[in-house]
N, C-alpha and C positions, 0 to 999 in steps of 0.2 A: 960713078956717074955724077955729072954736074947737077947742081941745084935746079937749073932751069929744065933740064931733061927729066929730072925726078918729078917735077911738078906736072909733067905731061902724063905720067902714069895715073891710073885710077887708084882709089883708096885701097882696094883689095890687093892690087899688085904691090903697092908701097908696103902694106903690112906684111905681105908674104915675104918681101925682101928683108924686112926687119926680122921676121921669125926665122927664116932659113939661113940668112947670111949675116945676121946680127948687124945689119946696115943701119947705123944710128941716124944717118942723114935722111933715110926714108921715114923713120919715126918722127924726126924733127919736122918734116913737111906736114905730116898728119897732125902733130901737136899744134903747129902754128895755124893750121886750117881749122881745127875744132876746139882749141883751148878756150876761146872767148865764148863759144856756144855752151860748152860744159860749165864754165864758171857762171855764166848768166843763169843757167838752169839751177845751179846750186844756190846762187844768191837769191833768186826768186823764191826758192823753196824755203830758205831760212831767214831772209831779210837780216842777215847778220854776216858781215864780211869775214869775220874770223872763223865762224862755223863753216861758211861757204869755202874758204881757203882750205880748211882741214879736209873737208869731204872731197874737194877738187884734187888735192894731193893723193888722197886714198884712191880715187878713181884712176888716175894715171899710173900710180904705183901698181894697182891691180891689173891694169892693161898690160904692163910690162911683165909682171909676175905670172899672169895667166894667159900669156900670148898663145900658148899651145892649145888652149880651149877654143880658139877661134877656128871654126871648121869651114869657113867660107861664107858666102852670102854678103850682106851689106855691112861694111865696117862701121858706118855711122849708126846703123840700127843697133849693132852689138855694143858700141861705145855708149850710146844713150841708154840702153837697158842697164848697163853697169852703173851709169850715173844715177839713173832713177832708183835702182836697188840700193845703192849706198845712201842716197838721200832718205829713202823710206826707212832704212835700217837706223840711220842717225836720228830720225824723228821718233822712231819707236824707243830708242835708247834714252831719249829725253822724254819725260813723262808729261809733257804738255805740248799743246799745239801753238805755234807762233803764227799770228796773223800776218799776212803779207802786207806791208805798208810802204814799200819803197817807191816814192814818187818818181824816181828816175826811170822806172819801167814803163811809164805811160807818158807820152809826149803831149803836154798841154802847156798853155801859157803860164805866166806867173801871176795872173790876177787871182784874187781870193776865190772868185766864183769858179775859176778853172780848177783849182785844187779841190774845191767842194764837189764839183762834178766828177773829177777823177776819183775822189774818195767814195762817192756814191756808187759809181760804176764798179769800182773794186769790191765794195761790200756786196753788191748784187752778184758779182762773179763768185765770191766766196760762198754765197747761199746756194749755188748750183749743186746738183748731185756730184759726187767726187769725180766720176768718169768725165762728165761734161766740163767740170771746172778744169780738169787737167788738159783736156783737148783745147779749150779756149786759150789757156795759157800757152800751150805749146804752139798753137797756130798764130796767135796775135801778139804774144809777148816775146816768144823765142824765135819767131819767124820760121818755124818748120814748115816745109811743104806738105801737102796732103800725102805725097808718096813717102816722105820721111816718117811721118806719123804712122802710116800704115805699116811700115817696116818695123818701127819701134814697138808698136802695139801688137804686131803680128795679126793684123786685120787686113781685109781687102780695102781697096780704095773706096769702093761703094760704101762699106761700113763706116769708114772715117767721115766721108762726106755727109752721110745721113746723120751720124751722131753730132757732127759739128752744126749741121743745119738745125737739128732739134735743140741743141744747146743755145744757139743764137735765138731761136724762136722763144724759148723760156726766158732768156735774158731780155729780149725785146719786150715781152709781156711785163716783166718786172720793171723795165724802164719807162713803160707807157705813162705813168703819172708824171714823170719828169718831162716827157715830150709834150704832154698836154699843158703843163704849167708854163712851158717856154712859148708855145704857140699862141 
């Protein structure tokens, strides 16, 4: 099948072609579609390119090795669950928590105040409860849709929207002193 025709297939059909027919081209389409998102998630988790690359490689090696464990459903949800699990495992294997400091993950200007603002917002996000912190990062740093988050977390769309709303409410309360000082 030609590359353009492969791109017309949905993710699950592509992965099924890879599983059953060992169609490398189908896997390549999926890899090209999601590799940046997986790497961004790994990089955001570790703030260390080398560790992110190592985990990234483990994720895609695992996808190939464990392709038969995919029993249908959403491919992206399955892929991101694998990614999340490898990131958590790697964090547990390292006995310390690394603070996320990558300025490239938030788009602000180059003025000193912009970096200070970005750092302040990032610190407030880090103070959120773990579930809320992860949701904010998935939604606003990694650009996951509500639907993708629901699939990854195995929650309903309503649960995702409510939890993100609550996380934003807590974050806005924490940012209130900043808002008042600007006004």
